[in-house]
N, C-alpha and C positions, 0 to 999 in steps of 0.2 A: 257959811260956803255947803253947798252938800258935797260931802267926799264922792270924790271918782276913783273906784279901789281899783286893782288887779293883783291877780294872784297869780304867783312863779310857782309852778311845781310840775314834778314831769310824772306824778301818778295822775292822771286822769281821775278818778274816782275821790280823791283827796281834793282835786280843785271843784269840782262838781259840787259835792257838795260842803266845802266853804261855802262856796256860792251862794246856794241856798240857802243856808245856815243865815250870813247875810242880809240875805232878801228878806226870809218868812220873820227872823227873830228880832232884827235889827232894822231892820224896813229899807234898809240899801237898796236902790235900784238900778247903780251904775256899778257893775263890778265884771270886768272881764278878765280873762284866763290868758297866762301862755305857760308855754314845759321844758322852754330851753332859756339858756344866757342869751343865740341870739333873738328868738323870739322877744324876750324881755329889751332887748337895746329898740329893736322896732319899735315895739309897742310904744315905749317912752317916748317918741321919736314922731309918733300918729298923734299922739294924744295928753292932753298935761292931765297928767296924776295927782291926785293929792296921799295918797297912800299906797304903799307895796306891801304886798304878804308875799315872805318872802323862803325859799328854801334853801337850806345851804350847799345841798349836792342836786346835780341838774343833769339833764340825759348827756348834752355836751359837754360838761365842765364844772368843775366848784363858781360858786356864787363870789367867792374872792374876786375874780378874775375880773369879775364884771363892775362890783360895785367901787373900785375909786372913780372910773367913767361916770357911774352915775351920780356922787358923791360933788364929780367935776361940773358935770353940763346939770345936773336938776336938785340944786344943793337942798332945796326946798320941799322936797316931799319926805313924805315919812314912811320909818321903813320898820315893820317887824319880822323877827327872826320865827317863822313856824317850822320846825324841824325837827327829828331824832337824834340829832347827833349834839354830844355833850357840851351842855352850855361852858364848862371848865376851861376846854380846849379852845372853840370858837369866841370867848367871849373877850377875852384880850384883843384877837384880833380885829375883832367887830366897833369894841369903840375906840380904835384908832379912826375908825371912819365916822364915827357920832352916831353908831347904831347901838342903841341900849337894849332896846324892849327884845323880849323872846318869850316865845309861848312852846312849851313842848307839844309832840304830836300825842302824847299819853295823857294830856290833862283833862280832867272831868268836865263835865258840860259847863258847870258853874263856872269853872277856872277860864272855859274858855269864852264866855259871856259875857264876863266882866274886863277881861281881860281886852278880848275884843272893843266892848264898849268904852273903854277909858282911851285905847290906842285912837279911835274913831274920832275921840273926842280932843285930840293933841292933849294928853297928860303925860307927861315925860317917866321916863323911870317904870311903865307900866310892869315890867318882872324884869329887873337888870341881870345883864348876861356878865359875867367874870370869875372868878376861880373860885367859884364856891362849893361849899361842903368836899367837895374832893378832890385837896390840894395835889395827892401823890396821884395822880393819873401823870405817866411817863410823857403823855400827849399834851398837856399843861403849856408846856413852857417855847412851843411853836408857835413860829414867826408866820406874820399871813402868807410870806411867801413859800416859808417850807410847809404849809398847810395846803398850798397850791398844788406845789410838787408831790406832797403825801399825797394824794388823791389819784393822781398817774399811778404812780407805784405800787398800791391796793391793785392797783388794776393791773397789772402787772406788765405794764408800761413800757419802754426801753427809753434809759437816756436821751439816744435822738431824735426819738418820736415826742418826748417832753419837752425836748427843747423847742420844736416847731411847732407844738405846740401852744407854748407859751411863749414864744417867740424870743428866747434868750441863747444865748451858748453853751455848746456841751461841756465845759469846763465850770461853766455857773450851776449847773444842772446838775455835776459830778459833785461838787464841792457840796449842794445844799441837799442834795441826797447822805451824801455821809455826816454835816451837822443832824441830818433827822437822826439817823443811823446809832450817833454818838448820845443825843438828848435822851433817849429811850432805850439807853443801854441794850441795843440788839446788835449783834457779831454780826447779824443776816437780816435778808429779804424774809426769808423762811421766817423767823424769830420775830421782825417786824408785821409780818401779816399776821401770825398768831396772834401780838400785843395789840393788835388793831381792833381784831376778832373780840377780844376778852374785855375789850374798853368798847365795844360796840361802835368804833370807830369805821364806817361806811366807806368806800369807796364811790 
């Protein structure tokens, strides 16, 4: 079967560069692009893709918000995370959804080429995501839901708006916020934001 590839990233240059790379270096003609969680779900509904190359942080939210739906509706879709986010932070959350493949955007050309080749050949565990190397990262113990809330907290969005965005009750958001602060040993939001910047956790 010829791979039908979808790239989802909120940066146009990254999408287009990766698309050209797949077409010129790997001969993959069937490559489409989307830039947000909403566009991603619409594209998957319209066309049967075999492979998804996905960033974690998108323009309208975190990919963690839509991955459960994707996994439920398209269980055979192969997913590769292509991101600048720390694998030791998001690895455990993604493994809960059966996603084990990760390619850092900072990777060299040889690594990108070999990883994409293996991914499109449906080889498992291309580059495992998990709590590798930096086990002292204070964000590595956060659950998938806590990571979703963290995304909005780092944007400076209030509890009420986060609850509306994630369709959760305000007291649930408050509880999750307190857990995030506790797990990261942050006495307040200012410290949490500074800590996120230190560990390259982006909103």
